[in-house]
Backbone as XML, in Angstrom:
<?xml version="1.0"?>
<chain id="A" units="angstrom">
  <residue number="1" name="MET">
    <atom name="N" x="12.929" y="-4.762" z="22.631"/>
    <atom name="CA" x="12.638" y="-5.246" z="23.865"/>
    <atom name="C" x="13.796" y="-6.324" z="24.506"/>
  </residue>
  <residue number="2" name="PRO">
    <atom name="N" x="14.197" y="-6.475" z="25.301"/>
    <atom name="CA" x="15.943" y="-7.036" z="26.004"/>
    <atom name="C" x="15.389" y="-8.484" z="26.368"/>
  </residue>
  <residue number="3" name="SER">
    <atom name="N" x="14.361" y="-8.805" z="26.554"/>
    <atom name="CA" x="13.549" y="-10.040" z="26.449"/>
    <atom name="C" x="11.953" y="-10.746" z="26.096"/>
  </residue>
  <residue number="4" name="ALA">
    <atom name="N" x="12.621" y="-11.334" z="24.728"/>
    <atom name="CA" x="11.700" y="-12.052" z="24.151"/>
    <atom name="C" x="11.475" y="-13.295" z="23.286"/>
  </residue>
  <residue number="5" name="SER">
    <atom name="N" x="10.401" y="-14.049" z="23.292"/>
    <atom name="CA" x="10.512" y="-15.516" z="22.755"/>
    <atom name="C" x="9.702" y="-15.134" z="21.328"/>
  </residue>
  <residue number="6" name="ASP">
    <atom name="N" x="10.076" y="-16.709" z="20.827"/>
    <atom name="CA" x="9.762" y="-16.954" z="19.451"/>
    <atom name="C" x="8.732" y="-17.383" z="18.818"/>
  </residue>
  <residue number="7" name="ALA">
    <atom name="N" x="7.862" y="-17.961" z="18.557"/>
    <atom name="CA" x="6.796" y="-18.713" z="17.933"/>
    <atom name="C" x="7.025" y="-20.535" z="19.156"/>
  </residue>
  <residue number="8" name="ALA">
    <atom name="N" x="8.641" y="-20.510" z="18.606"/>
    <atom name="CA" x="8.968" y="-21.669" z="19.142"/>
    <atom name="C" x="9.544" y="-21.184" z="20.394"/>
  </residue>
  <residue number="9" name="GLY">
    <atom name="N" x="9.279" y="-20.764" z="21.225"/>
    <atom name="CA" x="9.119" y="-21.122" z="22.296"/>
    <atom name="C" x="11.238" y="-20.631" z="22.409"/>
  </residue>
  <residue number="10" name="ARG">
    <atom name="N" x="12.154" y="-20.564" z="21.314"/>
    <atom name="CA" x="13.243" y="-19.920" z="21.500"/>
    <atom name="C" x="13.500" y="-18.343" z="21.854"/>
  </residue>
  <residue number="11" name="PRO">
    <atom name="N" x="14.376" y="-17.765" z="23.118"/>
    <atom name="CA" x="14.731" y="-16.806" z="24.202"/>
    <atom name="C" x="15.490" y="-15.886" z="23.130"/>
  </residue>
  <residue number="12" name="GLY">
    <atom name="N" x="14.887" y="-14.423" z="22.974"/>
    <atom name="CA" x="15.972" y="-13.842" z="21.880"/>
    <atom name="C" x="15.655" y="-12.026" z="22.405"/>
  </residue>
  <residue number="13" name="VAL">
    <atom name="N" x="15.971" y="-11.206" z="21.547"/>
    <atom name="CA" x="16.120" y="-9.887" z="21.568"/>
    <atom name="C" x="14.695" y="-9.286" z="20.902"/>
  </residue>
  <residue number="14" name="ALA">
    <atom name="N" x="13.708" y="-8.737" z="20.340"/>
    <atom name="CA" x="13.510" y="-7.924" z="19.539"/>
    <atom name="C" x="13.620" y="-6.506" z="19.118"/>
  </residue>
  <residue number="15" name="VAL">
    <atom name="N" x="13.003" y="-6.471" z="17.612"/>
    <atom name="CA" x="13.056" y="-5.059" z="17.687"/>
    <atom name="C" x="11.623" y="-4.806" z="17.353"/>
  </residue>
  <residue number="16" name="LEU">
    <atom name="N" x="10.722" y="-4.128" z="17.512"/>
    <atom name="CA" x="9.551" y="-3.662" z="17.803"/>
    <atom name="C" x="9.437" y="-2.803" z="16.955"/>
  </residue>
  <residue number="17" name="PHE">
    <atom name="N" x="8.349" y="-2.865" z="15.860"/>
    <atom name="CA" x="7.663" y="-1.730" z="15.066"/>
    <atom name="C" x="6.017" y="-1.502" z="15.124"/>
  </residue>
  <residue number="18" name="THR">
    <atom name="N" x="5.914" y="-0.489" z="15.333"/>
    <atom name="CA" x="4.485" y="0.172" z="15.526"/>
    <atom name="C" x="4.417" y="0.888" z="14.591"/>
  </residue>
  <residue number="19" name="TYR">
    <atom name="N" x="3.000" y="0.667" z="14.138"/>
    <atom name="CA" x="2.166" y="1.162" z="13.037"/>
    <atom name="C" x="0.283" y="1.477" z="12.488"/>
  </residue>
  <residue number="20" name="GLN">
    <atom name="N" x="0.237" y="2.642" z="13.278"/>
    <atom name="CA" x="-1.787" y="2.262" z="12.405"/>
    <atom name="C" x="-2.033" y="1.524" z="13.750"/>
  </residue>
  <residue number="21" name="GLY">
    <atom name="N" x="-1.960" y="1.156" z="14.865"/>
    <atom name="CA" x="-2.446" y="0.082" z="16.010"/>
    <atom name="C" x="-2.025" y="-1.664" z="15.757"/>
  </residue>
  <residue number="22" name="ALA">
    <atom name="N" x="-0.984" y="-1.548" z="14.650"/>
    <atom name="CA" x="-0.190" y="-2.466" z="14.280"/>
    <atom name="C" x="0.443" y="-2.880" z="14.721"/>
  </residue>
  <residue number="23" name="GLN">
    <atom name="N" x="1.216" y="-4.056" z="15.209"/>
    <atom name="CA" x="2.968" y="-4.411" z="16.128"/>
    <atom name="C" x="3.818" y="-4.919" z="15.630"/>
  </residue>
  <residue number="24" name="ILE">
    <atom name="N" x="4.897" y="-5.568" z="15.187"/>
    <atom name="CA" x="5.196" y="-5.834" z="14.762"/>
    <atom name="C" x="6.654" y="-6.853" z="15.066"/>
  </residue>
  <residue number="25" name="GLU">
    <atom name="N" x="7.222" y="-7.483" z="16.165"/>
    <atom name="CA" x="8.329" y="-7.451" z="16.597"/>
    <atom name="C" x="8.587" y="-8.996" z="16.311"/>
  </residue>
  <residue number="26" name="TRP">
    <atom name="N" x="10.282" y="-8.764" z="15.633"/>
    <atom name="CA" x="11.480" y="-9.367" z="14.936"/>
    <atom name="C" x="11.928" y="-10.068" z="16.027"/>
  </residue>
  <residue number="27" name="ILE">
    <atom name="N" x="12.121" y="-11.246" z="16.253"/>
    <atom name="CA" x="12.793" y="-11.789" z="16.922"/>
    <atom name="C" x="13.727" y="-12.136" z="16.519"/>
  </residue>
  <residue number="28" name="PHE">
    <atom name="N" x="15.381" y="-11.507" z="17.880"/>
    <atom name="CA" x="16.777" y="-12.142" z="16.676"/>
    <atom name="C" x="17.496" y="-13.262" z="18.254"/>
  </residue>
  <residue number="29" name="ASP">
    <atom name="N" x="18.301" y="-13.927" z="17.961"/>
    <atom name="CA" x="18.826" y="-14.844" z="18.644"/>
    <atom name="C" x="19.867" y="-13.552" z="19.363"/>
  </residue>
  <residue number="30" name="ARG">
    <atom name="N" x="19.674" y="-13.889" z="20.691"/>
    <atom name="CA" x="20.882" y="-12.680" z="21.425"/>
    <atom name="C" x="22.601" y="-13.363" z="20.670"/>
  </residue>
  <residue number="31" name="GLY">
    <atom name="N" x="23.044" y="-14.581" z="20.809"/>
    <atom name="CA" x="24.545" y="-14.353" z="19.756"/>
    <atom name="C" x="24.412" y="-14.255" z="18.898"/>
  </residue>
  <residue number="32" name="THR">
    <atom name="N" x="23.532" y="-15.500" z="17.718"/>
    <atom name="CA" x="24.094" y="-14.471" z="16.164"/>
    <atom name="C" x="23.174" y="-13.656" z="15.958"/>
  </residue>
  <residue number="33" name="LEU">
    <atom name="N" x="22.918" y="-12.928" z="16.149"/>
    <atom name="CA" x="22.073" y="-11.892" z="15.654"/>
    <atom name="C" x="21.247" y="-12.485" z="14.595"/>
  </residue>
  <residue number="34" name="LYS">
    <atom name="N" x="21.120" y="-13.648" z="14.516"/>
    <atom name="CA" x="19.585" y="-14.759" z="13.329"/>
    <atom name="C" x="18.410" y="-14.600" z="13.797"/>
  </residue>
  <residue number="35" name="LEU">
    <atom name="N" x="17.565" y="-14.350" z="12.499"/>
    <atom name="CA" x="16.602" y="-13.659" z="13.032"/>
    <atom name="C" x="15.782" y="-15.181" z="13.445"/>
  </residue>
  <residue number="36" name="LEU">
    <atom name="N" x="14.961" y="-15.532" z="13.959"/>
    <atom name="CA" x="14.381" y="-16.561" z="14.465"/>
    <atom name="C" x="12.865" y="-16.760" z="14.485"/>
  </residue>
  <residue number="37" name="GLY">
    <atom name="N" x="12.058" y="-15.395" z="14.124"/>
    <atom name="CA" x="10.904" y="-15.647" z="13.803"/>
    <atom name="C" x="10.011" y="-13.713" z="14.097"/>
  </residue>
  <residue number="38" name="GLU">
    <atom name="N" x="9.073" y="-13.443" z="14.281"/>
    <atom name="CA" x="8.152" y="-12.684" z="14.330"/>
    <atom name="C" x="6.824" y="-13.224" z="14.659"/>
  </residue>
  <residue number="39" name="LEU">
    <atom name="N" x="6.095" y="-12.002" z="15.626"/>
    <atom name="CA" x="5.013" y="-11.609" z="16.151"/>
    <atom name="C" x="4.352" y="-10.356" z="15.568"/>
  </residue>
  <residue number="40" name="ASP">
    <atom name="N" x="3.265" y="-10.858" z="15.290"/>
    <atom name="CA" x="2.226" y="-9.706" z="14.257"/>
    <atom name="C" x="1.125" y="-9.329" z="15.529"/>
  </residue>
  <residue number="41" name="PHE">
    <atom name="N" x="0.639" y="-7.819" z="16.381"/>
    <atom name="CA" x="0.303" y="-7.865" z="17.302"/>
    <atom name="C" x="-0.769" y="-6.526" z="16.347"/>
  </residue>
  <residue number="42" name="SER">
    <atom name="N" x="-2.799" y="-7.266" z="16.536"/>
    <atom name="CA" x="-2.964" y="-6.103" z="16.321"/>
    <atom name="C" x="-3.794" y="-5.173" z="17.564"/>
  </residue>
  <residue number="43" name="ASN">
    <atom name="N" x="-3.488" y="-3.542" z="17.479"/>
    <atom name="CA" x="-4.484" y="-3.590" z="18.377"/>
    <atom name="C" x="-4.230" y="-4.713" z="20.144"/>
  </residue>
  <residue number="44" name="GLY">
    <atom name="N" x="-3.042" y="-4.523" z="19.886"/>
    <atom name="CA" x="-2.425" y="-5.671" z="20.956"/>
    <atom name="C" x="-2.942" y="-6.641" z="21.060"/>
  </residue>
  <residue number="45" name="THR">
    <atom name="N" x="-3.323" y="-7.926" z="20.583"/>
    <atom name="CA" x="-4.043" y="-9.293" z="19.846"/>
    <atom name="C" x="-3.170" y="-9.823" z="18.911"/>
  </residue>
  <residue number="46" name="LEU">
    <atom name="N" x="-2.400" y="-10.639" z="19.669"/>
    <atom name="CA" x="-1.547" y="-11.496" z="18.884"/>
    <atom name="C" x="-2.535" y="-12.476" z="17.787"/>
  </residue>
  <residue number="47" name="THR">
    <atom name="N" x="-2.019" y="-11.446" z="16.307"/>
    <atom name="CA" x="-2.262" y="-11.948" z="15.796"/>
    <atom name="C" x="-2.189" y="-13.418" z="14.494"/>
  </residue>
  <residue number="48" name="GLY">
    <atom name="N" x="-0.503" y="-13.744" z="14.888"/>
    <atom name="CA" x="-0.061" y="-14.215" z="13.935"/>
    <atom name="C" x="1.604" y="-14.145" z="14.402"/>
  </residue>
  <residue number="49" name="GLU">
    <atom name="N" x="1.981" y="-15.701" z="14.343"/>
    <atom name="CA" x="3.364" y="-15.724" z="14.955"/>
    <atom name="C" x="4.483" y="-16.816" z="14.100"/>
  </residue>
  <residue number="50" name="THR">
    <atom name="N" x="5.831" y="-16.403" z="13.755"/>
    <atom name="CA" x="6.489" y="-17.122" z="12.901"/>
    <atom name="C" x="8.330" y="-18.048" z="13.644"/>
  </residue>
  <residue number="51" name="ALA">
    <atom name="N" x="8.099" y="-19.052" z="12.991"/>
    <atom name="CA" x="9.873" y="-19.394" z="13.431"/>
    <atom name="C" x="9.986" y="-20.243" z="12.610"/>
  </residue>
  <residue number="52" name="ILE">
    <atom name="N" x="11.479" y="-19.439" z="11.969"/>
    <atom name="CA" x="12.515" y="-19.756" z="11.274"/>
    <atom name="C" x="13.101" y="-20.965" z="11.917"/>
  </residue>
  <residue number="53" name="LEU">
    <atom name="N" x="12.750" y="-22.327" z="11.815"/>
    <atom name="CA" x="12.845" y="-23.674" z="12.178"/>
    <atom name="C" x="14.641" y="-24.242" z="11.035"/>
  </residue>
  <residue number="54" name="ASP">
    <atom name="N" x="14.223" y="-23.759" z="9.852"/>
    <atom name="CA" x="15.188" y="-24.281" z="8.974"/>
    <atom name="C" x="15.617" y="-23.072" z="7.605"/>
  </residue>
  <residue number="55" name="ARG">
    <atom name="N" x="17.380" y="-22.833" z="7.152"/>
    <atom name="CA" x="17.545" y="-22.113" z="6.545"/>
    <atom name="C" x="18.120" y="-23.013" z="4.925"/>
  </residue>
  <residue number="56" name="ALA">
    <atom name="N" x="18.152" y="-22.441" z="4.461"/>
    <atom name="CA" x="18.650" y="-22.727" z="3.155"/>
    <atom name="C" x="18.859" y="-21.743" z="1.236"/>
  </residue>
  <residue number="57" name="ILE">
    <atom name="N" x="20.051" y="-22.446" z="0.499"/>
    <atom name="CA" x="19.981" y="-21.730" z="0.084"/>
    <atom name="C" x="19.824" y="-21.731" z="-1.357"/>
  </residue>
  <residue number="58" name="VAL">
    <atom name="N" x="18.792" y="-21.551" z="-2.476"/>
    <atom name="CA" x="18.644" y="-22.225" z="-3.653"/>
    <atom name="C" x="19.127" y="-21.375" z="-4.256"/>
  </residue>
  <residue number="59" name="ASN">
    <atom name="N" x="18.938" y="-21.146" z="-5.595"/>
    <atom name="CA" x="19.211" y="-20.975" z="-6.695"/>
    <atom name="C" x="18.803" y="-19.232" z="-7.324"/>
  </residue>
  <residue number="60" name="HIS">
    <atom name="N" x="17.381" y="-20.191" z="-7.391"/>
    <atom name="CA" x="15.971" y="-18.980" z="-7.772"/>
    <atom name="C" x="14.708" y="-18.836" z="-7.032"/>
  </residue>
  <residue number="61" name="ALA">
    <atom name="N" x="14.030" y="-17.843" z="-6.955"/>
    <atom name="CA" x="12.836" y="-17.890" z="-6.161"/>
    <atom name="C" x="12.265" y="-19.197" z="-6.699"/>
  </residue>
  <residue number="62" name="GLY">
    <atom name="N" x="11.485" y="-19.727" z="-5.973"/>
    <atom name="CA" x="10.063" y="-19.977" z="-5.382"/>
    <atom name="C" x="11.686" y="-21.294" z="-5.815"/>
  </residue>
  <residue number="63" name="GLN">
    <atom name="N" x="12.182" y="-22.184" z="-5.819"/>
    <atom name="CA" x="13.077" y="-23.299" z="-5.576"/>
    <atom name="C" x="13.024" y="-24.565" z="-4.172"/>
  </residue>
  <residue number="64" name="VAL">
    <atom name="N" x="12.909" y="-25.103" z="-4.431"/>
    <atom name="CA" x="12.159" y="-25.976" z="-2.783"/>
    <atom name="C" x="14.210" y="-26.416" z="-2.830"/>
  </residue>
  <residue number="65" name="PRO">
    <atom name="N" x="14.686" y="-26.526" z="-1.760"/>
    <atom name="CA" x="15.748" y="-26.856" z="-1.062"/>
    <atom name="C" x="15.675" y="-28.310" z="-1.600"/>
  </residue>
  <residue number="66" name="ALA">
    <atom name="N" x="17.033" y="-28.962" z="-1.325"/>
    <atom name="CA" x="16.633" y="-30.544" z="-1.617"/>
    <atom name="C" x="16.488" y="-31.292" z="0.309"/>
  </residue>
  <residue number="67" name="SER">
    <atom name="N" x="15.924" y="-32.119" z="0.049"/>
    <atom name="CA" x="15.773" y="-32.296" z="1.927"/>
    <atom name="C" x="17.214" y="-33.019" z="2.157"/>
  </residue>
  <residue number="68" name="GLY">
    <atom name="N" x="17.776" y="-33.110" z="2.788"/>
    <atom name="CA" x="18.523" y="-33.791" z="3.738"/>
    <atom name="C" x="19.069" y="-33.375" z="5.215"/>
  </residue>
</chain>
């Protein structure tokens, strides 16, 4: 989809997946192509939404990044 917004309202471009009535939209920043968030639909009804507001690199799964 050429025009989409994540849960935080940031504009981007979406890649859409549909399977058995469920639909998932991954929203990417148009300039950087970083993943901004996801919208989940079931039979046309919004059932979940996310927005990635911060990213960090850690050494292992489950580790919480240092605040800073």
